[in-house]
N, CA, C, O and CB atoms as a CASP TS submission, in Angstrom:
PFRMAT TS
TARGET T0000
AUTHOR 0000-0000-0000
METHOD Language model
MODEL 1
PARENT N/A
ATOM      1  N   MET     1     -12.736 127.076 180.231  1.00  0.00           N
ATOM      2  CA  MET     1     -14.262 126.437 180.813  1.00  0.00           C
ATOM      3  C   MET     1     -14.975 127.233 179.772  1.00  0.00           C
ATOM      4  O   MET     1     -14.939 128.427 179.474  1.00  0.00           O
ATOM      5  CB  MET     1     -14.861 126.811 182.681  1.00  0.00           C
ATOM      6  N   GLU     2     -15.933 125.745 179.103  1.00  0.00           N
ATOM      7  CA  GLU     2     -16.526 126.329 178.145  1.00  0.00           C
ATOM      8  C   GLU     2     -18.005 126.516 178.196  1.00  0.00           C
ATOM      9  O   GLU     2     -18.675 126.712 177.182  1.00  0.00           O
ATOM     10  CB  GLU     2     -16.185 125.717 177.134  1.00  0.00           C
ATOM     11  N   ASP     3     -18.454 126.456 179.296  1.00  0.00           N
ATOM     12  CA  ASP     3     -19.939 126.754 179.665  1.00  0.00           C
ATOM     13  C   ASP     3     -19.855 128.016 180.733  1.00  0.00           C
ATOM     14  O   ASP     3     -20.889 128.169 181.382  1.00  0.00           O
ATOM     15  CB  ASP     3     -20.742 125.299 180.404  1.00  0.00           C
ATOM     16  N   PHE     4     -18.987 128.765 180.959  1.00  0.00           N
ATOM     17  CA  PHE     4     -18.909 129.787 181.828  1.00  0.00           C
ATOM     18  C   PHE     4     -20.217 130.505 181.806  1.00  0.00           C
ATOM     19  O   PHE     4     -20.864 130.581 182.851  1.00  0.00           O
ATOM     20  CB  PHE     4     -17.782 130.640 181.522  1.00  0.00           C
ATOM     21  N   GLU     5     -20.730 131.125 180.519  1.00  0.00           N
ATOM     22  CA  GLU     5     -21.984 132.117 180.507  1.00  0.00           C
ATOM     23  C   GLU     5     -23.032 131.268 181.345  1.00  0.00           C
ATOM     24  O   GLU     5     -23.673 131.829 182.233  1.00  0.00           O
ATOM     25  CB  GLU     5     -22.608 132.520 178.821  1.00  0.00           C
ATOM     26  N   GLN     6     -23.205 129.957 181.079  1.00  0.00           N
ATOM     27  CA  GLN     6     -24.046 129.134 181.381  1.00  0.00           C
ATOM     28  C   GLN     6     -23.990 129.109 183.359  1.00  0.00           C
ATOM     29  O   GLN     6     -24.802 129.418 184.232  1.00  0.00           O
ATOM     30  CB  GLN     6     -23.608 127.700 180.444  1.00  0.00           C
ATOM     31  N   LEU     7     -22.954 128.713 183.360  1.00  0.00           N
ATOM     32  CA  LEU     7     -22.448 128.492 184.657  1.00  0.00           C
ATOM     33  C   LEU     7     -23.156 129.616 185.512  1.00  0.00           C
ATOM     34  O   LEU     7     -24.182 129.365 186.143  1.00  0.00           O
ATOM     35  CB  LEU     7     -20.818 128.547 184.692  1.00  0.00           C
ATOM     36  N   VAL     8     -22.533 130.940 185.508  1.00  0.00           N
ATOM     37  CA  VAL     8     -23.071 132.304 186.236  1.00  0.00           C
ATOM     38  C   VAL     8     -24.479 132.695 185.867  1.00  0.00           C
ATOM     39  O   VAL     8     -25.002 133.654 186.434  1.00  0.00           O
ATOM     40  CB  VAL     8     -22.156 133.581 185.851  1.00  0.00           C
ATOM     41  N   SER     9     -25.004 132.131 185.117  1.00  0.00           N
ATOM     42  CA  SER     9     -26.650 132.778 184.958  1.00  0.00           C
ATOM     43  C   SER     9     -27.219 131.819 185.871  1.00  0.00           C
ATOM     44  O   SER     9     -28.335 132.102 186.307  1.00  0.00           O
ATOM     45  CB  SER     9     -27.534 132.736 183.240  1.00  0.00           C
ATOM     46  N   SER    10     -26.643 130.659 186.280  1.00  0.00           N
ATOM     47  CA  SER    10     -27.429 130.473 187.613  1.00  0.00           C
ATOM     48  C   SER    10     -27.044 130.545 188.793  1.00  0.00           C
ATOM     49  O   SER    10     -27.683 129.885 189.612  1.00  0.00           O
ATOM     50  CB  SER    10     -27.899 129.488 187.724  1.00  0.00           C
ATOM     51  N   LEU    11     -26.008 131.275 189.218  1.00  0.00           N
ATOM     52  CA  LEU    11     -25.592 131.902 190.472  1.00  0.00           C
ATOM     53  C   LEU    11     -26.099 133.604 190.575  1.00  0.00           C
ATOM     54  O   LEU    11     -26.588 134.280 189.670  1.00  0.00           O
ATOM     55  CB  LEU    11     -23.875 131.733 190.531  1.00  0.00           C
ATOM     56  N   THR    12     -25.856 133.934 191.717  1.00  0.00           N
ATOM     57  CA  THR    12     -26.062 135.518 192.510  1.00  0.00           C
ATOM     58  C   THR    12     -25.176 136.045 192.387  1.00  0.00           C
ATOM     59  O   THR    12     -24.222 135.664 193.066  1.00  0.00           O
ATOM     60  CB  THR    12     -26.301 135.738 193.908  1.00  0.00           C
ATOM     61  N   PRO    13     -25.009 137.076 191.567  1.00  0.00           N
ATOM     62  CA  PRO    13     -24.087 137.800 191.964  1.00  0.00           C
ATOM     63  C   PRO    13     -23.917 138.608 192.924  1.00  0.00           C
ATOM     64  O   PRO    13     -24.936 139.274 193.108  1.00  0.00           O
ATOM     65  CB  PRO    13     -23.874 138.250 191.309  1.00  0.00           C
ATOM     66  N   ARG    14     -22.768 138.949 193.891  1.00  0.00           N
ATOM     67  CA  ARG    14     -23.011 139.486 195.368  1.00  0.00           C
ATOM     68  C   ARG    14     -21.701 140.684 195.240  1.00  0.00           C
ATOM     69  O   ARG    14     -21.744 141.642 196.011  1.00  0.00           O
ATOM     70  CB  ARG    14     -22.787 138.034 196.854  1.00  0.00           C
ATOM     71  N   GLU    15     -20.693 140.585 194.359  1.00  0.00           N
ATOM     72  CA  GLU    15     -19.709 141.740 194.833  1.00  0.00           C
ATOM     73  C   GLU    15     -19.054 141.725 193.155  1.00  0.00           C
ATOM     74  O   GLU    15     -18.881 140.714 192.474  1.00  0.00           O
ATOM     75  CB  GLU    15     -18.380 141.261 196.459  1.00  0.00           C
ATOM     76  N   GLU    16     -18.771 143.117 192.763  1.00  0.00           N
ATOM     77  CA  GLU    16     -17.704 143.231 191.979  1.00  0.00           C
ATOM     78  C   GLU    16     -16.979 144.505 192.240  1.00  0.00           C
ATOM     79  O   GLU    16     -17.489 145.411 192.900  1.00  0.00           O
ATOM     80  CB  GLU    16     -18.090 143.100 190.649  1.00  0.00           C
ATOM     81  N   ASN    17     -15.603 144.584 191.639  1.00  0.00           N
ATOM     82  CA  ASN    17     -14.805 145.525 191.982  1.00  0.00           C
ATOM     83  C   ASN    17     -13.551 145.331 190.573  1.00  0.00           C
ATOM     84  O   ASN    17     -13.724 144.548 189.639  1.00  0.00           O
ATOM     85  CB  ASN    17     -14.296 145.260 193.717  1.00  0.00           C
ATOM     86  N   ASP    18     -12.558 146.070 190.702  1.00  0.00           N
ATOM     87  CA  ASP    18     -11.731 146.331 189.724  1.00  0.00           C
ATOM     88  C   ASP    18     -11.055 145.036 189.590  1.00  0.00           C
ATOM     89  O   ASP    18     -10.612 144.769 188.473  1.00  0.00           O
ATOM     90  CB  ASP    18     -10.868 147.500 189.968  1.00  0.00           C
ATOM     91  N   GLU    19     -10.890 144.123 190.606  1.00  0.00           N
ATOM     92  CA  GLU    19     -10.306 142.718 190.421  1.00  0.00           C
ATOM     93  C   GLU    19     -11.044 141.814 190.424  1.00  0.00           C
ATOM     94  O   GLU    19     -10.477 140.910 189.810  1.00  0.00           O
ATOM     95  CB  GLU    19      -9.476 142.329 191.224  1.00  0.00           C
ATOM     96  N   ILE    20     -12.158 141.442 190.808  1.00  0.00           N
ATOM     97  CA  ILE    20     -12.657 140.359 191.166  1.00  0.00           C
ATOM     98  C   ILE    20     -14.347 140.305 190.907  1.00  0.00           C
ATOM     99  O   ILE    20     -14.832 141.435 190.958  1.00  0.00           O
ATOM    100  CB  ILE    20     -12.201 140.202 192.560  1.00  0.00           C
ATOM    101  N   LYS    21     -15.072 139.517 190.713  1.00  0.00           N
ATOM    102  CA  LYS    21     -16.536 139.385 190.274  1.00  0.00           C
ATOM    103  C   LYS    21     -16.944 138.108 191.127  1.00  0.00           C
ATOM    104  O   LYS    21     -16.695 136.964 190.746  1.00  0.00           O
ATOM    105  CB  LYS    21     -16.756 139.168 188.506  1.00  0.00           C
ATOM    106  N   LEU    22     -17.655 138.438 192.426  1.00  0.00           N
ATOM    107  CA  LEU    22     -17.865 137.391 193.199  1.00  0.00           C
ATOM    108  C   LEU    22     -19.401 136.818 193.069  1.00  0.00           C
ATOM    109  O   LEU    22     -20.265 137.688 192.959  1.00  0.00           O
ATOM    110  CB  LEU    22     -17.491 137.814 194.575  1.00  0.00           C
ATOM    111  N   TYR    23     -19.791 135.583 193.070  1.00  0.00           N
ATOM    112  CA  TYR    23     -21.034 135.209 192.492  1.00  0.00           C
ATOM    113  C   TYR    23     -21.238 134.056 193.734  1.00  0.00           C
ATOM    114  O   TYR    23     -20.320 133.249 193.875  1.00  0.00           O
ATOM    115  CB  TYR    23     -20.969 134.653 190.702  1.00  0.00           C
ATOM    116  N   GLN    24     -22.301 133.972 194.543  1.00  0.00           N
ATOM    117  CA  GLN    24     -23.322 132.887 195.253  1.00  0.00           C
ATOM    118  C   GLN    24     -23.856 132.058 194.755  1.00  0.00           C
ATOM    119  O   GLN    24     -24.788 132.381 194.019  1.00  0.00           O
ATOM    120  CB  GLN    24     -24.271 133.235 195.769  1.00  0.00           C
ATOM    121  N   ASN    25     -23.531 130.598 194.912  1.00  0.00           N
ATOM    122  CA  ASN    25     -24.156 129.384 194.258  1.00  0.00           C
ATOM    123  C   ASN    25     -25.409 129.094 195.404  1.00  0.00           C
ATOM    124  O   ASN    25     -25.211 128.363 196.374  1.00  0.00           O
ATOM    125  CB  ASN    25     -22.914 127.957 194.048  1.00  0.00           C
ATOM    126  N   THR    26     -26.637 129.725 195.167  1.00  0.00           N
ATOM    127  CA  THR    26     -27.957 129.608 195.826  1.00  0.00           C
ATOM    128  C   THR    26     -28.510 128.335 195.711  1.00  0.00           C
ATOM    129  O   THR    26     -29.295 127.815 196.504  1.00  0.00           O
ATOM    130  CB  THR    26     -28.905 130.531 195.321  1.00  0.00           C
ATOM    131  N   VAL    27     -27.990 127.782 194.517  1.00  0.00           N
ATOM    132  CA  VAL    27     -29.218 126.777 194.023  1.00  0.00           C
ATOM    133  C   VAL    27     -28.497 125.133 193.812  1.00  0.00           C
ATOM    134  O   VAL    27     -28.975 124.193 193.176  1.00  0.00           O
ATOM    135  CB  VAL    27     -29.957 127.454 192.257  1.00  0.00           C
ATOM    136  N   SER    28     -26.905 125.200 194.761  1.00  0.00           N
ATOM    137  CA  SER    28     -26.090 123.938 194.794  1.00  0.00           C
ATOM    138  C   SER    28     -25.999 123.297 193.427  1.00  0.00           C
ATOM    139  O   SER    28     -26.481 122.202 193.135  1.00  0.00           O
ATOM    140  CB  SER    28     -26.693 122.917 195.790  1.00  0.00           C
ATOM    141  N   VAL    29     -25.263 124.181 192.547  1.00  0.00           N
ATOM    142  CA  VAL    29     -24.885 124.204 191.039  1.00  0.00           C
ATOM    143  C   VAL    29     -23.321 123.373 191.401  1.00  0.00           C
ATOM    144  O   VAL    29     -22.534 123.810 192.241  1.00  0.00           O
ATOM    145  CB  VAL    29     -24.791 126.121 190.192  1.00  0.00           C
ATOM    146  N   ALA    30     -23.084 122.124 190.591  1.00  0.00           N
ATOM    147  CA  ALA    30     -21.701 121.177 190.914  1.00  0.00           C
ATOM    148  C   ALA    30     -20.826 121.816 190.210  1.00  0.00           C
ATOM    149  O   ALA    30     -20.882 121.955 188.988  1.00  0.00           O
ATOM    150  CB  ALA    30     -21.657 119.561 190.481  1.00  0.00           C
ATOM    151  N   CYS    31     -19.686 122.381 191.180  1.00  0.00           N
ATOM    152  CA  CYS    31     -18.095 122.596 191.151  1.00  0.00           C
ATOM    153  C   CYS    31     -17.722 121.876 189.498  1.00  0.00           C
ATOM    154  O   CYS    31     -17.692 120.645 189.529  1.00  0.00           O
ATOM    155  CB  CYS    31     -17.174 121.582 192.744  1.00  0.00           C
ATOM    156  N   PRO    32     -17.529 122.317 188.533  1.00  0.00           N
ATOM    157  CA  PRO    32     -16.839 121.969 187.565  1.00  0.00           C
ATOM    158  C   PRO    32     -15.443 121.105 187.607  1.00  0.00           C
ATOM    159  O   PRO    32     -15.119 120.275 186.757  1.00  0.00           O
ATOM    160  CB  PRO    32     -16.707 123.042 187.058  1.00  0.00           C
ATOM    161  N   VAL    33     -14.680 121.468 188.771  1.00  0.00           N
ATOM    162  CA  VAL    33     -13.780 120.597 188.979  1.00  0.00           C
ATOM    163  C   VAL    33     -13.829 119.327 189.789  1.00  0.00           C
ATOM    164  O   VAL    33     -13.342 118.288 189.344  1.00  0.00           O
ATOM    165  CB  VAL    33     -12.985 121.220 189.350  1.00  0.00           C
ATOM    166  N   CYS    34     -14.419 119.392 190.989  1.00  0.00           N
ATOM    167  CA  CYS    34     -14.843 118.287 191.943  1.00  0.00           C
ATOM    168  C   CYS    34     -15.963 117.400 191.829  1.00  0.00           C
ATOM    169  O   CYS    34     -16.100 116.243 192.225  1.00  0.00           O
ATOM    170  CB  CYS    34     -15.046 118.788 193.048  1.00  0.00           C
ATOM    171  N   GLU    35     -16.845 118.276 191.123  1.00  0.00           N
ATOM    172  CA  GLU    35     -18.560 117.785 191.022  1.00  0.00           C
ATOM    173  C   GLU    35     -19.294 117.933 192.184  1.00  0.00           C
ATOM    174  O   GLU    35     -20.439 117.485 192.238  1.00  0.00           O
ATOM    175  CB  GLU    35     -18.815 116.221 190.695  1.00  0.00           C
ATOM    176  N   GLU    36     -18.652 118.656 193.373  1.00  0.00           N
ATOM    177  CA  GLU    36     -19.642 118.777 194.285  1.00  0.00           C
ATOM    178  C   GLU    36     -20.177 120.039 194.211  1.00  0.00           C
ATOM    179  O   GLU    36     -19.828 120.865 193.368  1.00  0.00           O
ATOM    180  CB  GLU    36     -19.240 118.491 195.532  1.00  0.00           C
ATOM    181  N   PRO    37     -21.076 120.240 195.124  1.00  0.00           N
ATOM    182  CA  PRO    37     -21.826 121.751 195.289  1.00  0.00           C
ATOM    183  C   PRO    37     -20.878 122.820 195.824  1.00  0.00           C
ATOM    184  O   PRO    37     -20.422 122.661 196.956  1.00  0.00           O
ATOM    185  CB  PRO    37     -23.131 121.706 196.396  1.00  0.00           C
ATOM    186  N   PHE    38     -20.566 123.813 195.167  1.00  0.00           N
ATOM    187  CA  PHE    38     -19.665 124.840 195.464  1.00  0.00           C
ATOM    188  C   PHE    38     -20.799 125.992 196.363  1.00  0.00           C
ATOM    189  O   PHE    38     -22.023 126.006 196.231  1.00  0.00           O
ATOM    190  CB  PHE    38     -18.879 125.469 193.863  1.00  0.00           C
ATOM    191  N   ASP    39     -19.895 126.986 197.363  1.00  0.00           N
ATOM    192  CA  ASP    39     -20.278 127.802 197.824  1.00  0.00           C
ATOM    193  C   ASP    39     -20.320 129.274 197.082  1.00  0.00           C
ATOM    194  O   ASP    39     -21.205 130.129 197.038  1.00  0.00           O
ATOM    195  CB  ASP    39     -19.725 127.647 198.795  1.00  0.00           C
ATOM    196  N   ASP    40     -18.993 129.214 196.517  1.00  0.00           N
ATOM    197  CA  ASP    40     -18.992 130.966 196.354  1.00  0.00           C
ATOM    198  C   ASP    40     -18.363 130.585 194.751  1.00  0.00           C
ATOM    199  O   ASP    40     -17.846 129.486 194.548  1.00  0.00           O
ATOM    200  CB  ASP    40     -17.659 132.225 197.770  1.00  0.00           C
ATOM    201  N   LEU    41     -18.463 131.510 193.786  1.00  0.00           N
ATOM    202  CA  LEU    41     -17.329 131.381 192.423  1.00  0.00           C
ATOM    203  C   LEU    41     -16.489 132.917 192.676  1.00  0.00           C
ATOM    204  O   LEU    41     -17.099 133.943 192.978  1.00  0.00           O
ATOM    205  CB  LEU    41     -18.339 131.310 190.434  1.00  0.00           C
ATOM    206  N   VAL    42     -15.197 132.862 192.515  1.00  0.00           N
ATOM    207  CA  VAL    42     -14.586 134.556 192.455  1.00  0.00           C
ATOM    208  C   VAL    42     -13.960 134.360 191.150  1.00  0.00           C
ATOM    209  O   VAL    42     -12.987 133.635 190.943  1.00  0.00           O
ATOM    210  CB  VAL    42     -13.282 135.181 193.813  1.00  0.00           C
ATOM    211  N   ALA    43     -14.477 134.935 190.437  1.00  0.00           N
ATOM    212  CA  ALA    43     -13.955 134.917 189.137  1.00  0.00           C
ATOM    213  C   ALA    43     -13.002 136.490 189.003  1.00  0.00           C
ATOM    214  O   ALA    43     -13.559 137.582 189.113  1.00  0.00           O
ATOM    215  CB  ALA    43     -15.366 134.738 187.983  1.00  0.00           C
ATOM    216  N   CYS    44     -11.588 136.341 188.765  1.00  0.00           N
ATOM    217  CA  CYS    44     -10.806 137.091 188.587  1.00  0.00           C
ATOM    218  C   CYS    44     -10.393 137.661 187.277  1.00  0.00           C
ATOM    219  O   CYS    44     -10.097 136.981 186.294  1.00  0.00           O
ATOM    220  CB  CYS    44     -10.070 136.656 189.116  1.00  0.00           C
ATOM    221  N   LYS    45     -10.396 139.177 187.345  1.00  0.00           N
ATOM    222  CA  LYS    45     -10.380 139.741 186.149  1.00  0.00           C
ATOM    223  C   LYS    45      -9.225 140.206 185.715  1.00  0.00           C
ATOM    224  O   LYS    45      -9.156 140.946 184.733  1.00  0.00           O
ATOM    225  CB  LYS    45     -11.178 140.610 186.080  1.00  0.00           C
ATOM    226  N   LYS    46      -7.770 139.662 186.687  1.00  0.00           N
ATOM    227  CA  LYS    46      -6.411 140.348 186.286  1.00  0.00           C
ATOM    228  C   LYS    46      -5.897 139.014 186.398  1.00  0.00           C
ATOM    229  O   LYS    46      -6.551 138.135 186.960  1.00  0.00           O
ATOM    230  CB  LYS    46      -5.649 141.667 187.259  1.00  0.00           C
ATOM    231  N   THR    47      -4.709 138.797 185.873  1.00  0.00           N
ATOM    232  CA  THR    47      -4.216 137.462 186.046  1.00  0.00           C
ATOM    233  C   THR    47      -3.070 137.704 187.414  1.00  0.00           C
ATOM    234  O   THR    47      -2.270 136.805 187.673  1.00  0.00           O
ATOM    235  CB  THR    47      -3.466 136.852 184.444  1.00  0.00           C
ATOM    236  N   GLU    48      -3.086 138.589 187.977  1.00  0.00           N
ATOM    237  CA  GLU    48      -2.409 138.485 189.487  1.00  0.00           C
ATOM    238  C   GLU    48      -3.457 139.214 190.084  1.00  0.00           C
ATOM    239  O   GLU    48      -3.986 140.159 189.499  1.00  0.00           O
ATOM    240  CB  GLU    48      -0.781 139.189 189.797  1.00  0.00           C
ATOM    241  N   THR    49      -3.837 138.792 191.359  1.00  0.00           N
ATOM    242  CA  THR    49      -4.942 139.117 192.150  1.00  0.00           C
ATOM    243  C   THR    49      -4.828 138.600 193.743  1.00  0.00           C
ATOM    244  O   THR    49      -4.867 137.416 194.075  1.00  0.00           O
ATOM    245  CB  THR    49      -6.172 138.503 191.426  1.00  0.00           C
ATOM    246  N   SER    50      -4.682 139.712 194.636  1.00  0.00           N
ATOM    247  CA  SER    50      -4.357 139.023 195.916  1.00  0.00           C
ATOM    248  C   SER    50      -5.939 138.890 196.486  1.00  0.00           C
ATOM    249  O   SER    50      -6.785 139.740 196.209  1.00  0.00           O
ATOM    250  CB  SER    50      -3.188 139.992 196.996  1.00  0.00           C
ATOM    251  N   LEU    51      -6.221 137.725 197.305  1.00  0.00           N
ATOM    252  CA  LEU    51      -7.348 137.603 198.067  1.00  0.00           C
ATOM    253  C   LEU    51      -7.267 137.375 199.625  1.00  0.00           C
ATOM    254  O   LEU    51      -6.389 136.625 200.051  1.00  0.00           O
ATOM    255  CB  LEU    51      -8.022 136.598 197.502  1.00  0.00           C
ATOM    256  N   GLU    52      -7.909 137.825 200.262  1.00  0.00           N
ATOM    257  CA  GLU    52      -7.750 137.806 201.698  1.00  0.00           C
ATOM    258  C   GLU    52      -9.037 136.646 202.291  1.00  0.00           C
ATOM    259  O   GLU    52     -10.264 136.749 202.276  1.00  0.00           O
ATOM    260  CB  GLU    52      -7.927 139.555 202.314  1.00  0.00           C
ATOM    261  N   GLN    53      -8.199 135.637 202.752  1.00  0.00           N
ATOM    262  CA  GLN    53      -9.242 134.435 203.125  1.00  0.00           C
ATOM    263  C   GLN    53      -9.724 134.664 204.538  1.00  0.00           C
ATOM    264  O   GLN    53      -8.833 134.592 205.383  1.00  0.00           O
ATOM    265  CB  GLN    53      -8.535 132.873 203.050  1.00  0.00           C
ATOM    266  N   ILE    54     -11.001 134.938 204.998  1.00  0.00           N
ATOM    267  CA  ILE    54     -11.794 134.892 206.002  1.00  0.00           C
ATOM    268  C   ILE    54     -11.986 133.702 207.283  1.00  0.00           C
ATOM    269  O   ILE    54     -11.890 133.836 208.503  1.00  0.00           O
ATOM    270  CB  ILE    54     -12.803 135.030 205.335  1.00  0.00           C
ATOM    271  N   GLU    55     -12.247 132.686 206.567  1.00  0.00           N
ATOM    272  CA  GLU    55     -12.145 131.427 207.072  1.00  0.00           C
ATOM    273  C   GLU    55     -11.821 130.525 206.264  1.00  0.00           C
ATOM    274  O   GLU    55     -11.640 130.801 205.078  1.00  0.00           O
ATOM    275  CB  GLU    55     -13.122 131.055 207.612  1.00  0.00           C
ATOM    276  N   PRO    56     -11.648 128.962 206.857  1.00  0.00           N
ATOM    277  CA  PRO    56     -11.126 128.010 206.002  1.00  0.00           C
ATOM    278  C   PRO    56     -11.901 127.592 204.830  1.00  0.00           C
ATOM    279  O   PRO    56     -13.093 127.286 204.854  1.00  0.00           O
ATOM    280  CB  PRO    56     -10.852 126.952 206.707  1.00  0.00           C
ATOM    281  N   LEU    57     -11.116 127.603 203.777  1.00  0.00           N
ATOM    282  CA  LEU    57     -12.010 126.938 202.594  1.00  0.00           C
ATOM    283  C   LEU    57     -11.045 125.963 201.829  1.00  0.00           C
ATOM    284  O   LEU    57      -9.819 126.075 201.808  1.00  0.00           O
ATOM    285  CB  LEU    57     -12.664 128.150 201.455  1.00  0.00           C
ATOM    286  N   ASP    58     -11.776 125.001 201.212  1.00  0.00           N
ATOM    287  CA  ASP    58     -11.345 124.115 200.286  1.00  0.00           C
ATOM    288  C   ASP    58     -11.558 124.962 198.651  1.00  0.00           C
ATOM    289  O   ASP    58     -12.654 125.359 198.255  1.00  0.00           O
ATOM    290  CB  ASP    58     -12.285 122.628 200.541  1.00  0.00           C
ATOM    291  N   ILE    59     -10.609 125.067 198.085  1.00  0.00           N
ATOM    292  CA  ILE    59     -10.534 125.872 196.949  1.00  0.00           C
ATOM    293  C   ILE    59     -10.152 124.883 195.465  1.00  0.00           C
ATOM    294  O   ILE    59      -9.041 124.366 195.346  1.00  0.00           O
ATOM    295  CB  ILE    59      -9.347 127.051 197.329  1.00  0.00           C
ATOM    296  N   CYS    60     -11.238 124.726 194.403  1.00  0.00           N
ATOM    297  CA  CYS    60     -10.865 124.202 193.177  1.00  0.00           C
ATOM    298  C   CYS    60     -10.498 125.440 192.135  1.00  0.00           C
ATOM    299  O   CYS    60     -11.025 126.543 192.281  1.00  0.00           O
ATOM    300  CB  CYS    60     -12.055 123.271 192.662  1.00  0.00           C
ATOM    301  N   VAL    61      -9.748 125.224 191.293  1.00  0.00           N
ATOM    302  CA  VAL    61      -9.177 126.041 190.362  1.00  0.00           C
ATOM    303  C   VAL    61      -9.207 125.808 188.980  1.00  0.00           C
ATOM    304  O   VAL    61      -8.697 124.764 188.572  1.00  0.00           O
ATOM    305  CB  VAL    61      -8.051 126.156 190.644  1.00  0.00           C
ATOM    306  N   THR    62      -9.802 126.734 188.045  1.00  0.00           N
ATOM    307  CA  THR    62      -9.925 126.655 186.795  1.00  0.00           C
ATOM    308  C   THR    62      -9.566 127.941 186.070  1.00  0.00           C
ATOM    309  O   THR    62      -9.470 128.999 186.693  1.00  0.00           O
ATOM    310  CB  THR    62     -11.160 126.229 186.553  1.00  0.00           C
ATOM    311  N   VAL    63      -9.355 127.858 184.678  1.00  0.00           N
ATOM    312  CA  VAL    63      -9.277 129.002 183.945  1.00  0.00           C
ATOM    313  C   VAL    63     -10.177 129.019 183.128  1.00  0.00           C
ATOM    314  O   VAL    63     -10.738 128.036 182.644  1.00  0.00           O
ATOM    315  CB  VAL    63      -8.209 129.221 183.369  1.00  0.00           C
ATOM    316  N   HIS    64     -10.461 130.559 182.831  1.00  0.00           N
ATOM    317  CA  HIS    64     -11.628 130.659 181.655  1.00  0.00           C
ATOM    318  C   HIS    64     -10.972 132.462 180.887  1.00  0.00           C
ATOM    319  O   HIS    64     -10.964 133.569 181.424  1.00  0.00           O
ATOM    320  CB  HIS    64     -13.835 130.714 182.667  1.00  0.00           C
ATOM    321  N   GLU    65     -10.597 132.115 179.756  1.00  0.00           N
ATOM    322  CA  GLU    65     -10.192 133.230 178.924  1.00  0.00           C
ATOM    323  C   GLU    65      -9.072 133.736 179.560  1.00  0.00           C
ATOM    324  O   GLU    65      -8.989 134.964 179.611  1.00  0.00           O
ATOM    325  CB  GLU    65     -11.226 134.283 178.715  1.00  0.00           C
ATOM    326  N   GLY    66      -8.010 132.936 180.158  1.00  0.00           N
ATOM    327  CA  GLY    66      -6.968 133.308 180.843  1.00  0.00           C
ATOM    328  C   GLY    66      -6.755 133.742 182.170  1.00  0.00           C
ATOM    329  O   GLY    66      -5.645 133.806 182.697  1.00  0.00           O
ATOM    330  N   SER    67      -8.186 134.139 182.886  1.00  0.00           N
ATOM    331  CA  SER    67      -8.252 134.543 183.963  1.00  0.00           C
ATOM    332  C   SER    67      -8.592 133.570 185.148  1.00  0.00           C
ATOM    333  O   SER    67      -9.640 132.964 184.925  1.00  0.00           O
ATOM    334  CB  SER    67      -8.996 135.468 183.817  1.00  0.00           C
ATOM    335  N   PRO    68      -8.034 133.268 186.281  1.00  0.00           N
ATOM    336  CA  PRO    68      -8.476 132.044 187.280  1.00  0.00           C
ATOM    337  C   PRO    68      -9.961 132.382 187.943  1.00  0.00           C
ATOM    338  O   PRO    68     -10.386 133.477 188.311  1.00  0.00           O
ATOM    339  CB  PRO    68      -7.254 131.859 188.635  1.00  0.00           C
ATOM    340  N   LEU    69     -10.560 131.188 187.972  1.00  0.00           N
ATOM    341  CA  LEU    69     -11.976 131.136 188.251  1.00  0.00           C
ATOM    342  C   LEU    69     -11.679 130.128 189.586  1.00  0.00           C
ATOM    343  O   LEU    69     -11.201 129.004 189.432  1.00  0.00           O
ATOM    344  CB  LEU    69     -13.064 130.499 186.846  1.00  0.00           C
ATOM    345  N   LEU    70     -12.042 130.710 190.979  1.00  0.00           N
ATOM    346  CA  LEU    70     -11.819 130.154 192.454  1.00  0.00           C
ATOM    347  C   LEU    70     -13.179 129.401 192.676  1.00  0.00           C
ATOM    348  O   LEU    70     -14.156 130.145 192.592  1.00  0.00           O
ATOM    349  CB  LEU    70     -11.532 131.444 193.711  1.00  0.00           C
ATOM    350  N   PHE    71     -13.426 128.191 192.920  1.00  0.00           N
ATOM    351  CA  PHE    71     -14.729 127.755 193.357  1.00  0.00           C
ATOM    352  C   PHE    71     -14.360 127.425 194.827  1.00  0.00           C
ATOM    353  O   PHE    71     -13.439 126.651 195.090  1.00  0.00           O
ATOM    354  CB  PHE    71     -15.379 126.476 192.466  1.00  0.00           C
ATOM    355  N   THR    72     -15.038 127.980 195.684  1.00  0.00           N
ATOM    356  CA  THR    72     -14.773 127.703 197.242  1.00  0.00           C
ATOM    357  C   THR    72     -15.799 126.761 197.795  1.00  0.00           C
ATOM    358  O   THR    72     -16.919 126.741 197.285  1.00  0.00           O
ATOM    359  CB  THR    72     -14.833 129.071 198.138  1.00  0.00           C
ATOM    360  N   HIS    73     -15.498 125.986 198.794  1.00  0.00           N
ATOM    361  CA  HIS    73     -16.177 125.187 199.467  1.00  0.00           C
ATOM    362  C   HIS    73     -15.646 125.313 201.186  1.00  0.00           C
ATOM    363  O   HIS    73     -14.580 125.109 201.766  1.00  0.00           O
ATOM    364  CB  HIS    73     -16.001 123.777 198.723  1.00  0.00           C
ATOM    365  N   LYS    74     -16.765 125.677 201.522  1.00  0.00           N
ATOM    366  CA  LYS    74     -16.586 126.180 203.156  1.00  0.00           C
ATOM    367  C   LYS    74     -16.696 124.703 203.811  1.00  0.00           C
ATOM    368  O   LYS    74     -17.361 123.768 203.366  1.00  0.00           O
ATOM    369  CB  LYS    74     -18.022 127.439 203.851  1.00  0.00           C
ATOM    370  N   HIS    75     -15.971 124.712 204.855  1.00  0.00           N
ATOM    371  CA  HIS    75     -15.776 123.061 205.733  1.00  0.00           C
ATOM    372  C   HIS    75     -17.222 123.158 206.628  1.00  0.00           C
ATOM    373  O   HIS    75     -17.538 122.245 207.392  1.00  0.00           O
ATOM    374  CB  HIS    75     -13.974 122.914 207.128  1.00  0.00           C
TER
END
């Protein structure tokens, strides 16, 4: 993903730990995968990360510098 820094500069940081960094999309930025507004961006810091899904979500996935980026879309 070429414009990662530009993308995250438009998002609101919500959580960070050793495995992920979570950003909330409060300004309806379009998902780079499906071009629809997304709810959250989960930037994985490791190549292998386990995530717990609390609610049903559609997820678009891409990779930035070898790490997965998950764009969540709530139903």
